Structure formats: structure tokens, C-alpha cells
Residue frames relative to the residue before (quaternion, step in Angstrom):
aa qw qx qy qz dx dy dz
M 1.0000 0.0000 0.0000 0.0000 0.00 0.00 0.00
A 0.3568 -0.7464 0.5271 0.1944 3.54 -0.81 1.02
K 0.5093 -0.6328 0.4872 0.3207 3.52 -1.17 0.60
T 0.2993 -0.7210 0.5885 0.2106 3.53 -1.16 0.57
G 0.6643 0.4897 -0.3652 0.4308 3.55 -1.15 0.58
R 0.8333 -0.2108 0.1698 0.4820 3.53 -1.20 -0.65
D 0.5348 -0.6128 0.4766 0.3336 3.56 -1.12 0.73
K 0.5007 -0.6742 0.4659 0.2787 3.52 -1.07 0.78
N 0.8969 0.0908 -0.0668 0.4276 3.54 -1.07 0.87
T 0.4400 0.7057 -0.4785 0.2818 3.66 1.08 0.16
K 0.6225 0.5551 -0.3488 0.4274 3.58 1.02 -0.71
N 0.6844 0.4826 -0.2870 0.4651 3.59 0.90 -0.92
K 0.6305 0.5365 -0.3391 0.4468 3.58 1.01 -0.78
A 0.6575 0.5057 -0.3106 0.4641 3.57 0.93 -0.88
K 0.6550 0.5068 -0.3092 0.4675 3.58 0.94 -0.85
H 0.6628 0.5123 -0.3019 0.4550 3.56 0.91 -0.91
S 0.6753 0.4854 -0.3099 0.4608 3.59 0.85 -0.91
R 0.6197 0.5341 -0.3449 0.4602 3.60 1.04 -0.69
L 0.6769 0.4911 -0.2931 0.4633 3.58 0.91 -0.90
V 0.6410 0.5140 -0.3212 0.4709 3.58 1.00 -0.80
D 0.6345 0.5218 -0.3245 0.4689 3.60 1.01 -0.79
Q 0.6285 0.5284 -0.3325 0.4639 3.58 1.00 -0.80
K 0.6566 0.5214 -0.3024 0.4534 3.56 0.96 -0.91
K 0.6561 0.5090 -0.3026 0.4678 3.58 0.96 -0.91
N 0.6593 0.5099 -0.3084 0.4585 3.58 0.94 -0.89
K 0.6316 0.5302 -0.3302 0.4593 3.56 1.01 -0.79
K 0.6535 0.5055 -0.3086 0.4715 3.59 0.92 -0.90
R 0.6515 0.5270 -0.3099 0.4492 3.57 0.96 -0.92
K 0.6602 0.5029 -0.3043 0.4675 3.58 0.95 -0.89
E 0.6505 0.5131 -0.3176 0.4612 3.58 0.95 -0.84
A 0.6495 0.5107 -0.3166 0.4658 3.59 0.98 -0.81
D 0.6564 0.5053 -0.3114 0.4657 3.59 0.96 -0.85
L 0.6442 0.5204 -0.3132 0.4649 3.56 0.98 -0.86
R 0.6415 0.5215 -0.3149 0.4663 3.57 0.99 -0.83
K 0.6369 0.5238 -0.3226 0.4646 3.59 0.99 -0.84
E 0.6536 0.5161 -0.3118 0.4575 3.58 0.91 -0.90
R 0.6574 0.5076 -0.3118 0.4614 3.57 0.92 -0.87
L 0.6640 0.5073 -0.3064 0.4561 3.58 0.95 -0.88
T 0.6602 0.4918 -0.3236 0.4663 3.60 0.92 -0.81
A 0.6302 0.5195 -0.3328 0.4714 3.60 1.01 -0.74
L 0.6565 0.5078 -0.3045 0.4674 3.57 0.97 -0.85
K 0.6331 0.5282 -0.3276 0.4614 3.59 0.98 -0.82
Q 0.6573 0.5086 -0.3077 0.4632 3.57 0.94 -0.89
K 0.6465 0.5229 -0.3155 0.4572 3.56 0.97 -0.85
I 0.6538 0.5037 -0.3070 0.4739 3.58 0.95 -0.88
K 0.6435 0.5274 -0.3150 0.4566 3.56 0.98 -0.88
E 0.6527 0.5076 -0.3080 0.4705 3.60 0.96 -0.86
N 0.6514 0.5149 -0.3185 0.4572 3.57 0.97 -0.84
K 0.6478 0.5113 -0.3191 0.4659 3.60 0.99 -0.78
E 0.6559 0.5047 -0.3105 0.4676 3.58 1.00 -0.83
N 0.6619 0.5099 -0.3057 0.4566 3.58 1.01 -0.77
E 0.6467 0.5341 -0.3230 0.4383 3.58 1.06 -0.66
K 0.6344 0.5666 -0.3318 0.4079 3.58 1.10 -0.65
């Protein structure tokens, strides 16, 4: 016999998937920011080496 009324567990699933998406986006942004910082640092080091020569 099926339950009548509200579907079971849909509210929690939606909330959970939203939170997981937020977590993934945060990790992705942090990784991109780290990449940008590293490339900037590499360029700075390269410029310093060229200037020393």
C-alpha cells in the first residue's frame, strides 16, 4: 500500500544535493584561485631570473 500525502524524503534529498553542490563549487573556486596564484608566482620568478642575467 502506497502512502498518501507528501512524497517521502524529497525535501531532505533536495537540501542535501544543494549543500553538496555548494561544497563542490567552493573546492573548485579554491583550486582555480590556487592555480592563478601559482601562475602569477611562476611569471614573477621568471621575470626576476631574466632581470638578473
